[in-house]
FINU-112560 format. One record per residue (C-alpha): x, y, z. Coordinates in steps of 0.1 Angstrom, whole numbers, plus 5000, padded with zeros to 4 digits. Layout:
R / px / py / pz
R / X / Y / Z
...
# end
This chain:
R / px / py / pz
R / 3846 / 4461 / 6700
R / 3867 / 4431 / 6709
R / 3879 / 4424 / 6744
R / 3915 / 4414 / 6739
R / 3922 / 4378 / 6747
R / 3952 / 4368 / 6767
R / 3982 / 4349 / 6765
R / 4019 / 4354 / 6763
R / 4026 / 4328 / 6736
R / 4056 / 4327 / 6715
R / 4039 / 4328 / 6682
R / 4011 / 4353 / 6687
R / 4005 / 4384 / 6708
R / 3972 / 4371 / 6721
R / 3954 / 4338 / 6731
R / 3929 / 4322 / 6753
R / 3929 / 4297 / 6781
R / 3915 / 4296 / 6816
R / 3941 / 4276 / 6835
R / 3978 / 4279 / 6832
R / 3996 / 4265 / 6803
R / 4026 / 4258 / 6826
R / 4026 / 4234 / 6856
R / 4011 / 4251 / 6886
R / 4045 / 4259 / 6901
R / 4062 / 4270 / 6868
R / 4065 / 4306 / 6878
R / 4063 / 4303 / 6916
R / 4083 / 4330 / 6932
R / 4086 / 4348 / 6899
R / 4082 / 4386 / 6901
R / 4056 / 4405 / 6881
R / 4083 / 4423 / 6861
R / 4098 / 4389 / 6852
R / 4064 / 4377 / 6840
R / 4059 / 4408 / 6819
R / 4094 / 4402 / 6805
R / 4084 / 4367 / 6795
R / 4053 / 4381 / 6779
R / 4072 / 4408 / 6760
R / 4098 / 4382 / 6748
R / 4072 / 4358 / 6735
R / 4047 / 4381 / 6720
R / 4064 / 4382 / 6687
R / 4042 / 4367 / 6660
R / 4013 / 4378 / 6638
R / 3995 / 4346 / 6633
R / 3993 / 4312 / 6651
R / 3969 / 4289 / 6633
R / 3960 / 4254 / 6641
R / 3957 / 4225 / 6616
R / 3936 / 4194 / 6621
R / 3936 / 4167 / 6593
R / 3921 / 4133 / 6589
R / 3931 / 4104 / 6567
R / 3907 / 4088 / 6543
R / 3901 / 4056 / 6564
R / 3895 / 4076 / 6597
R / 3871 / 4099 / 6578
R / 3834 / 4093 / 6576
R / 3835 / 4106 / 6540
R / 3859 / 4080 / 6528
R / 3883 / 4108 / 6518
R / 3908 / 4130 / 6537
R / 3895 / 4161 / 6555
R / 3918 / 4192 / 6562
R / 3909 / 4219 / 6588
R / 3925 / 4253 / 6594
R / 3919 / 4281 / 6619
R / 3931 / 4315 / 6608
R / 3941 / 4331 / 6641
R / 3952 / 4366 / 6633
R / 3974 / 4385 / 6656
R / 3973 / 4423 / 6662
R / 3968 / 4431 / 6626
R / 3935 / 4429 / 6606
R / 3931 / 4402 / 6579
R / 3916 / 4404 / 6545
R / 3885 / 4382 / 6551
R / 3873 / 4380 / 6515
R / 3866 / 4346 / 6499
R / 3878 / 4349 / 6464
R / 3872 / 4325 / 6435
R / 3902 / 4321 / 6412
R / 3889 / 4308 / 6379
R / 3905 / 4283 / 6356
R / 3926 / 4300 / 6330
R / 3946 / 4293 / 6299
R / 3980 / 4312 / 6295
R / 3998 / 4322 / 6262
R / 4033 / 4306 / 6257
R / 4060 / 4325 / 6274
R / 4037 / 4338 / 6302
R / 4051 / 4342 / 6338
R / 4035 / 4336 / 6371
R / 4043 / 4367 / 6393
R / 4053 / 4362 / 6429
R / 4041 / 4387 / 6455
R / 4045 / 4397 / 6491
R / 4010 / 4392 / 6503
R / 4000 / 4415 / 6532
R / 3978 / 4409 / 6562
R / 3950 / 4436 / 6558
R / 3926 / 4445 / 6531
R / 3935 / 4443 / 6502
R / 3959 / 4414 / 6506
R / 3968 / 4418 / 6469
R / 3958 / 4438 / 6439
R / 3966 / 4416 / 6409
R / 3939 / 4412 / 6384
R / 3958 / 4386 / 6364
R / 3952 / 4362 / 6392
R / 3914 / 4367 / 6396
R / 3887 / 4393 / 6389
R / 3884 / 4394 / 6426
R / 3918 / 4409 / 6429
R / 3912 / 4437 / 6404
R / 3918 / 4473 / 6416
R / 3888 / 4493 / 6429
R / 3886 / 4529 / 6439
R / 3920 / 4538 / 6427
R / 3939 / 4509 / 6444
R / 3974 / 4506 / 6430
R / 3986 / 4473 / 6415
R / 4008 / 4452 / 6438
R / 4045 / 4451 / 6428
R / 4058 / 4416 / 6421
R / 4090 / 4405 / 6439
R / 4097 / 4376 / 6415
R / 4083 / 4355 / 6387
R / 4084 / 4319 / 6375
R / 4074 / 4304 / 6341
R / 4037 / 4299 / 6338
R / 4021 / 4266 / 6328
R / 3997 / 4265 / 6299
R / 3966 / 4261 / 6321
R / 3959 / 4268 / 6358
R / 3930 / 4253 / 6378
R / 3902 / 4271 / 6396
R / 3902 / 4273 / 6434
R / 3889 / 4290 / 6465
R / 3914 / 4315 / 6479
R / 3918 / 4334 / 6512
R / 3951 / 4343 / 6530
R / 3963 / 4308 / 6517
R / 3949 / 4286 / 6490
R / 3920 / 4266 / 6503
R / 3908 / 4239 / 6478
R / 3909 / 4236 / 6440
R / 3884 / 4221 / 6416
R / 3901 / 4187 / 6418
R / 3897 / 4185 / 6455
R / 3933 / 4193 / 6465
R / 3929 / 4209 / 6499
R / 3954 / 4229 / 6521
R / 3955 / 4240 / 6558
R / 3983 / 4262 / 6573
R / 4001 / 4267 / 6607
R / 4030 / 4290 / 6613
R / 4059 / 4274 / 6630
R / 4093 / 4281 / 6646
R / 4127 / 4273 / 6631
R / 4164 / 4280 / 6635
R / 4166 / 4300 / 6603
R / 4148 / 4332 / 6591
R / 4142 / 4345 / 6556
R / 4130 / 4380 / 6544
R / 4111 / 4389 / 6513
R / 4129 / 4408 / 6485
R / 4107 / 4439 / 6488
R / 4119 / 4474 / 6479
R / 4119 / 4484 / 6516
R / 4139 / 4454 / 6527
R / 4174 / 4455 / 6512
R / 4184 / 4426 / 6534
R / 4157 / 4404 / 6518
R / 4167 / 4379 / 6491
R / 4137 / 4355 / 6491
R / 4107 / 4356 / 6468
R / 4083 / 4328 / 6476
R / 4061 / 4330 / 6507
R / 4036 / 4303 / 6519
R / 4008 / 4324 / 6505
R / 4020 / 4321 / 6469
R / 4033 / 4285 / 6474
R / 3999 / 4273 / 6485
R / 3981 / 4291 / 6457
R / 4005 / 4279 / 6429
R / 4001 / 4243 / 6442
R / 3963 / 4245 / 6437
R / 3968 / 4262 / 6404
R / 3989 / 4234 / 6390
R / 3982 / 4202 / 6408
R / 3956 / 4174 / 6408
R / 3973 / 4155 / 6437
R / 3987 / 4163 / 6471
R / 4020 / 4147 / 6462
R / 4023 / 4170 / 6432
R / 4015 / 4199 / 6455
R / 4043 / 4192 / 6480
R / 4068 / 4187 / 6452
R / 4058 / 4218 / 6434
R / 4060 / 4240 / 6464
R / 4093 / 4226 / 6476
R / 4110 / 4230 / 6442
R / 4098 / 4266 / 6437
R / 4109 / 4275 / 6473
R / 4144 / 4260 / 6468
R / 4149 / 4279 / 6435
R / 4133 / 4313 / 6445
R / 4140 / 4313 / 6483
R / 4114 / 4308 / 6510
R / 4105 / 4336 / 6535
R / 4080 / 4337 / 6564
R / 4058 / 4368 / 6567
R / 4066 / 4369 / 6603
R / 4104 / 4367 / 6604
R / 4111 / 4401 / 6620
R / 4141 / 4420 / 6608
R / 4178 / 4410 / 6609
R / 4185 / 4430 / 6641
R / 4156 / 4412 / 6658
R / 4149 / 4379 / 6639
R / 4116 / 4362 / 6647
R / 4127 / 4326 / 6649
R / 4094 / 4318 / 6667
R / 4074 / 4325 / 6634
R / 4100 / 4319 / 6607
R / 4087 / 4287 / 6591
R / 4055 / 4270 / 6580
R / 4036 / 4238 / 6581
R / 4008 / 4227 / 6557
R / 3985 / 4198 / 6556
R / 3978 / 4189 / 6520
R / 3952 / 4163 / 6508
R / 3936 / 4149 / 6477
R / 3908 / 4123 / 6475
R / 3932 / 4096 / 6486
R / 3964 / 4109 / 6502
R / 3972 / 4132 / 6531
R / 4006 / 4148 / 6535
R / 4022 / 4172 / 6560
R / 4047 / 4197 / 6546
R / 4073 / 4215 / 6568
R / 4094 / 4244 / 6552
R / 4120 / 4269 / 6564
R / 4145 / 4293 / 6548
R / 4179 / 4277 / 6538
R / 4214 / 4288 / 6545
R / 4222 / 4325 / 6544
R / 4187 / 4338 / 6542
R / 4182 / 4321 / 6508
R / 4167 / 4290 / 6491
R / 4147 / 4266 / 6513
R / 4148 / 4234 / 6533
R / 4117 / 4214 / 6534
R / 4102 / 4180 / 6541
R / 4070 / 4162 / 6535
R / 4055 / 4131 / 6551
R / 4026 / 4110 / 6539
R / 4002 / 4103 / 6567
R / 3988 / 4067 / 6571
R / 3951 / 4067 / 6559
R / 3938 / 4056 / 6593
R / 3955 / 4085 / 6612
R / 3946 / 4120 / 6624
R / 3970 / 4149 / 6624
R / 3975 / 4178 / 6648
R / 3997 / 4208 / 6641
R / 3999 / 4236 / 6667
R / 4027 / 4260 / 6654
R / 4055 / 4236 / 6654
R / 4071 / 4212 / 6630
R / 4057 / 4177 / 6634
R / 4079 / 4157 / 6610
R / 4103 / 4137 / 6631
R / 4121 / 4105 / 6620
R / 4123 / 4106 / 6583
R / 4134 / 4076 / 6563
R / 4155 / 4092 / 6536
R / 4153 / 4061 / 6514
R / 4115 / 4060 / 6513
R / 4102 / 4084 / 6486
R / 4067 / 4069 / 6487
R / 4063 / 4083 / 6523
R / 4089 / 4111 / 6526
R / 4099 / 4138 / 6502
R / 4125 / 4165 / 6509
R / 4148 / 4192 / 6496
R / 4182 / 4183 / 6481
R / 4208 / 4181 / 6509
R / 4181 / 4183 / 6536
R / 4206 / 4174 / 6564
R / 4235 / 4196 / 6552
R / 4229 / 4227 / 6572
R / 4220 / 4208 / 6603
R / 4254 / 4190 / 6601
R / 4273 / 4222 / 6593
R / 4258 / 4240 / 6623
R / 4261 / 4211 / 6647
R / 4224 / 4208 / 6651
R / 4224 / 4171 / 6640
R / 4248 / 4144 / 6633
R / 4243 / 4111 / 6615
R / 4253 / 4095 / 6648
R / 4221 / 4109 / 6663
R / 4197 / 4085 / 6643
R / 4197 / 4052 / 6627
R / 4214 / 4049 / 6594
R / 4193 / 4067 / 6567
R / 4171 / 4084 / 6593
R / 4168 / 4121 / 6599
R / 4148 / 4138 / 6627
R / 4136 / 4170 / 6610
R / 4120 / 4186 / 6640
R / 4149 / 4178 / 6664
R / 4174 / 4193 / 6639
R / 4156 / 4224 / 6627
R / 4129 / 4232 / 6653
R / 4135 / 4263 / 6674
R / 4135 / 4267 / 6712
R / 4144 / 4297 / 6733
R / 4182 / 4299 / 6741
R / 4204 / 4318 / 6764
R / 4214 / 4353 / 6753
R / 4224 / 4388 / 6765
R / 4202 / 4399 / 6793
R / 4185 / 4365 / 6796
R / 4189 / 4345 / 6828
R / 4188 / 4307 / 6828
R / 4154 / 4309 / 6847
R / 4139 / 4331 / 6820
R / 4151 / 4308 / 6793
R / 4134 / 4280 / 6811
R / 4102 / 4298 / 6815
R / 4102 / 4309 / 6778
R / 4108 / 4273 / 6768
R / 4079 / 4260 / 6788
R / 4056 / 4286 / 6774
R / 4067 / 4277 / 6738
R / 4064 / 4240 / 6746
R / 4028 / 4240 / 6760
R / 4015 / 4265 / 6735
R / 4020 / 4239 / 6709
R / 4017 / 4206 / 6727
R / 3984 / 4212 / 6747
R / 3964 / 4216 / 6714
R / 3981 / 4185 / 6699
R / 3971 / 4165 / 6730
R / 3935 / 4178 / 6730
R / 3930 / 4171 / 6693
R / 3943 / 4135 / 6696
R / 3922 / 4130 / 6727
R / 3890 / 4142 / 6711
R / 3894 / 4124 / 6678
R / 3911 / 4092 / 6690
R / 3903 / 4088 / 6727
R / 3922 / 4055 / 6731
R / 3954 / 4070 / 6717
R / 3949 / 4103 / 6735
R / 3947 / 4085 / 6768
R / 3983 / 4073 / 6762
R / 3997 / 4108 / 6760
R / 4008 / 4130 / 6789
R / 3992 / 4165 / 6785
R / 4022 / 4179 / 6804
R / 4048 / 4164 / 6782
R / 4054 / 4195 / 6761
R / 4067 / 4198 / 6726
R / 4102 / 4211 / 6719
R / 4127 / 4198 / 6694
R / 4146 / 4178 / 6720
R / 4116 / 4167 / 6742
R / 4121 / 4131 / 6753
R / 4096 / 4107 / 6738
R / 4078 / 4134 / 6719
R / 4042 / 4133 / 6707
R / 4037 / 4117 / 6674
R / 4027 / 4139 / 6645
R / 3996 / 4117 / 6639
R / 3978 / 4089 / 6657
R / 3954 / 4062 / 6645
R / 3917 / 4067 / 6649
R / 3888 / 4044 / 6646
R / 3877 / 4036 / 6610
R / 3851 / 4062 / 6597
R / 3848 / 4078 / 6631
R / 3856 / 4114 / 6622
R / 3827 / 4134 / 6607
R / 3828 / 4170 / 6595
R / 3804 / 4178 / 6623
R / 3828 / 4164 / 6649
R / 3855 / 4185 / 6634
R / 3833 / 4217 / 6637
R / 3828 / 4208 / 6674
R / 3865 / 4203 / 6678
R / 3874 / 4237 / 6664
R / 3850 / 4253 / 6690
R / 3869 / 4237 / 6718
R / 3883 / 4254 / 6750
R / 3894 / 4223 / 6769
R / 3859 / 4218 / 6783
R / 3858 / 4191 / 6810
R / 3896 / 4189 / 6814
R / 3919 / 4204 / 6841
R / 3927 / 4232 / 6816
R / 3890 / 4242 / 6809
R / 3889 / 4279 / 6801
R / 3851 / 4281 / 6807
R / 3855 / 4275 / 6845
R / 3872 / 4293 / 6873
R / 3872 / 4329 / 6885
R / 3888 / 4343 / 6853
R / 3858 / 4329 / 6833
R / 3834 / 4349 / 6854
R / 3798 / 4340 / 6861
R / 3789 / 4331 / 6825
R / 3818 / 4308 / 6817
R / 3836 / 4331 / 6793
R / 3867 / 4314 / 6778
R / 3882 / 4346 / 6765
R / 3909 / 4363 / 6785
R / 3925 / 4398 / 6789
R / 3958 / 4407 / 6773
R / 3979 / 4403 / 6804
R / 3980 / 4375 / 6830
R / 3968 / 4390 / 6863
R / 3994 / 4398 / 6890
R / 4001 / 4368 / 6913
R / 3991 / 4342 / 6887
R / 4018 / 4315 / 6882
R / 4019 / 4308 / 6845
R / 4000 / 4320 / 6815
R / 3965 / 4314 / 6801
R / 3960 / 4282 / 6781
R / 3960 / 4285 / 6742
R / 3927 / 4270 / 6731
R / 3918 / 4258 / 6696
R / 3889 / 4282 / 6695
R / 3899 / 4319 / 6700
R / 3881 / 4351 / 6699
R / 3909 / 4365 / 6675
R / 3901 / 4338 / 6649
R / 3893 / 4356 / 6616
R / 3878 / 4324 / 6601
R / 3880 / 4287 / 6602
R / 3875 / 4259 / 6576
R / 3868 / 4223 / 6572
R / 3876 / 4209 / 6537
R / 3864 / 4176 / 6525
R / 3890 / 4166 / 6499
R / 3867 / 4146 / 6477
R / 3876 / 4139 / 6441
R / 3855 / 4143 / 6409
R / 3844 / 4178 / 6417
R / 3826 / 4166 / 6449
R / 3849 / 4185 / 6474
R / 3831 / 4207 / 6500
R / 3847 / 4236 / 6518
R / 3829 / 4246 / 6550
R / 3837 / 4282 / 6560
R / 3830 / 4297 / 6594
R / 3837 / 4334 / 6598
R / 3851 / 4349 / 6630
R / 3856 / 4327 / 6662
R / 3846 / 4290 / 6658
R / 3828 / 4289 / 6691
R / 3802 / 4314 / 6677
R / 3801 / 4307 / 6641
R / 3779 / 4287 / 6616
R / 3796 / 4268 / 6589
R / 3785 / 4273 / 6554
R / 3793 / 4250 / 6525
R / 3810 / 4260 / 6492
R / 3817 / 4235 / 6465
R / 3853 / 4229 / 6454
R / 3843 / 4229 / 6417
R / 3819 / 4259 / 6418
R / 3815 / 4276 / 6385
R / 3808 / 4310 / 6400
R / 3821 / 4333 / 6429
R / 3807 / 4333 / 6464
R / 3778 / 4357 / 6472
R / 3789 / 4393 / 6470
R / 3789 / 4398 / 6508
R / 3817 / 4372 / 6510
R / 3841 / 4391 / 6488
R / 3827 / 4427 / 6492
R / 3848 / 4459 / 6489
R / 3822 / 4477 / 6509
R / 3835 / 4466 / 6542
R / 3864 / 4447 / 6557
R / 3877 / 4439 / 6592
R / 3887 / 4476 / 6599
R / 3856 / 4490 / 6582
R / 3821 / 4481 / 6593
R / 3795 / 4474 / 6566
R / 3762 / 4454 / 6567
R / 3771 / 4443 / 6531
R / 3801 / 4424 / 6545
R / 3792 / 4389 / 6557
R / 3821 / 4387 / 6582
R / 3806 / 4415 / 6603
R / 3774 / 4396 / 6610
R / 3793 / 4367 / 6625
R / 3817 / 4390 / 6644
R / 3789 / 4409 / 6660
R / 3773 / 4378 / 6673
R / 3807 / 4368 / 6690
R / 3811 / 4404 / 6703
R / 3777 / 4406 / 6718
R / 3781 / 4372 / 6735
R / 3812 / 4387 / 6752
R / 3794 / 4419 / 6762
R / 3764 / 4400 / 6777
# end
């Protein structure tokens, strides 16, 4: 059904954008084999999601809002919306940790929710670790990652690059020592926390003890640095935090940082760390793992001389960029770096430009975003008070750079009907690669979550690509599961069924491409 989109990004195997992500002359004179080599080198990841978040003062609701696009790669996703109920646990219980998988079913674990009970002979998932359980866990909406709990704590996710990799301790990975992935961390945070600050501390402490791994870290012989870490936006009714996490030294433990965002700011995360200058003496605004600078100093990635006393640039020290290696020319490294850089930065620029036009106008869309970029983009910018509505965010998630020099709906590649989707490989003779838009035809779903307190939180879910979806509201404190079609076992992404809601949305998007 789906026409494959196109890009050669570093974090996913597909993506969309009508004009080139690189400057017009970035690949001038480069041979087609070289371009394909760049594509092969960069098409590593499985997911590449976007986060948009809004502080309470910039939000029209008076409370933070967190958005997430789930931009699946070549694998299918489990598109079920599962309600995890509030639950009491006997003394001595444990919370099992799992290696959550991409496709259906992402997990078979009835102790978590009736929605995860086995059907039709499904085998129970094997735990890879466990931690002590708390006496009571809270109810929440769950998909690949935890979405929002009954107290209005909301989460959005984006896979990032880092200089370390970690592997899950599954039976088929004898080289894996880590037991906590971002899936479990996000869910446990919603099970246990009434505030965003509690959520980042809880996730960080579990990851340090149990070891953090990314689902996209490859294998030891071919490590996937471009997908080896994670970023989350975490909000409650008052505060908005950004959380960056990676595996620690020797494929074990974790290194993490969290930054509280000013209430009048908006946040953009496009598959890269965004926490830069951390004040290590300010726990009200910065949280971090013990010895957060140790590995950076040991490896020569950072020195105290690089920053002001008591300040640590997390992204500069731990963010990843392509480096020279066997069989890689200096020119190829340069090209790889530019693709990585613009894959992230162009979305950040666009988000800031749409939500805060005055601040966006100060940013150079060709600045790029690598760890050592000079005068890098900020992780957040101020926006006018009360200016960002849920509707404005829905429109933002549908964006393809319309009206800019990077507009994917214009030009010969867009065809006569302004189609922003692209093929899997850049055509011969094109200098550069297609832009990576916010809205993509490989998006499995997107969400806008109003993190309101007192049971008033609202989670807007849009199945399939944002540009062809309708957003439906679910209440954070709901006392019952979603309609059956939203968590049906009758159909899933690789099995058509009219009883599965996702397929109705997907077919609309497919037919608009065909026609």
